[in-house]
N, C-alpha and C positions, 0 to 999 in steps of 0.2 A: 323708870324715870331717867332723867339725863345722867345722873351718877351711874346707874346700872348700865347704861349704853357705854359710857366711857370705860367703865370697868371691863365690859366685854371686849372692847377694842384692845385695851391694854393686855388683856389675857391672851388674845389671839395674836397680837403683833409683838412677838418676843424679841424681834431684832429691829434696829432702826429707831426712828423717832415717830411719834404720833402727834400731829398738829391740829389744833382747833382754832379757827379765826375768832378773835375776841374784839372786833372793830368797835371804835368809840367815835367815829367821825361825827355822829349826830350830837353827842354829848359835848365833844371838844369844840364843835362849831359855836357853842354858847359860851358867853362870859362866865367865868374868867379864863376860859380857853386852857385849862389845866388837865394834864393827864397824869394820874397816879395809879400805877399798876396794882397797888394794894387796895385801891378804893373805887376806881372809876368803872361804872357798870357798862358793860357792852350794850349795843343797840340793835343787835341782829338775832336775838332770840334766846330761848331757854337753854340750850346746849352751851352757847358761848357764855351765858351768865353763870352757869355752874362750873364750866371748865376754867374760867378766869381766876377763881379763887380756891381751887383744889390744891391742897398741901403737897400732893405728890407730882405737881407740875410746876414749871416756871413760865412767867409771863414776860413777853418782850416789851421794850420801852419805846415802841413806835407810837406817837401820839394819836394817830387816827386808824392804823390798820395793824394792831398788835396781834400776837399769836400766843396761845398757851401750848407749851411744848411738853410732851411726856416721853419718858424713856430714861436712859442712862443719864444721870445727873450731869456729869461732865460734858457729855456730848450735847445735851440740851442747852446748857449755858453757853457752850461755844457756838451753837446754832443761833442763839438770839444776841450774841455779842455785837455791839456797834449799832444796834437799832436806833438809839438816840441821836445818831449822827447823820441819819439819811435826810434827803432833801425833798423827796416826793412821796405820794401816798403808797405807791408800790415800787419804790426804788429798786433797781436791779441789785443793789447791795443788801437789800432787806431780806427778811425770811422768805418772801415770795421768789426773789431772785435765787436764793440758795436752793429752794425747793426744785426750781427748773434746772439749775446747774447740776444738781445731784440726781436728776432724772427721776424725781419723786412722782407720786401719784395724787390726783384729786378725786375724792369721792363725792359725787352729787347725789344727795338723797332727796327725792321728791321735788327736785328743782331742775332747771336746765341751765344753759351756759350764760344767761343773763345774770346768774348768780356765781359765776366762775371768775373770781377776782384775779386769778392767775393770768387771764388773758390781758388785763390791764398792764401787767408787769412785762408780758411778751412784747406789747405794743411800745412799751418804753424802751426795751432792749433794742427794737427795731428802729427807734427814732421816728415813729409815726407823728406827723405834725398834728397840731390842734387837739391835743389830748390832756394838756396840763395848763393850769392857770398861769398867766403871765406874772401876776402879782404874787408876793409871798403872803401866806396866811400865818399870822402870829399865833404860836402855840407855846405852851410851857409843859416841861416834864419834870416830875419829882423823881429823883435818883433814889436808889436804894439807901444811899447815905443820908437821905433826907433833904439834900440840897436841891434847889430848883434851877433849872436851866432854861434859856430861851431856845426854841427850836422852830424857827419859821420853815414852812414847807410849801411846795407847789401842789395843789390839790387837783383831782381830776376835774377837768373842765373842757368842753369842746363848743367853741363858738358856733352857733347855728344848729347845734344837735342837743336836744333836750337831755337825752340819756344814752351815752355811747353803749352801755351794757345791754340795752334793748336790742341791739343789733347783733350781739355775739351769737345768738342761737343760729344765725345764718351760717356760721362755721361748721355746724354739727354734721351736715352731709359730707363735707370734705374730711372732717376728723374720722368719720366712720370709714370712708373710702381708703384712708391711709392707715387704718387699724389703730387709732388712738383711743378708741372707746371699747370697753367691755360692759355689756348690759347685764343687769340682774335685778333682784328685788331685795329689799330689806324691810320685813314686815309687809305692810300694805303699800309701801313706797317703791316706785321705780327708781333704780339706782344705775349710775353710770360711773365706772371706774376709769379715770382718764389719765393717760400718760402725758406728763408735762413735756417730755422730750419730743413726742410725736406731735402734740398740739403745736408747739413752738415751730417745729419743722414745717408743718402744713401751713401755718400762717405766713412764714417767711416765703414759702413757695408761691402762695396766692399773691403776696406783695410784689414779688419779683415779676409776675406776669401782668 
């Protein structure tokens, strides 16, 4: 089950941090638009649902794109610090930006790059136009103290493009050419271990041309 999978990763990854996305954009899109890390259920599947509430992890306070972080407690808390202050879905100051800046890796299990949320953050870092809503989306975050704060953010939105993520698999041949992907299997699933540093470098190279 999901707990066993997380246990296996934590047993193997004895150094650094292990991150599991626990996105809640579908939930927070609905009134009353409140994100509570202790209660708000993710909208992206079983692994996220389990990771979000495990006592050996900490969950970030991003209202739509939170992360559950496992590893050294002090390092994990430092990694998620400030998430409630970000202004976009994958703000470069968020966990996604930190993952890229620290040259971390993304493991895709049974999916391809239309599920690689990190690529949204790379585009934000590059200042790619027509990727964020012009209007602010009203959300609220319940802090660990119990206090509620307002946190309006710019969500992913591209005028004239129904789903930007659907185009991300087009990057895969370039990622492979530049050594950003290591292929493997995990059970019956095809797996891609992706270097955030090399993916970001490749996307910048493409945009420069």
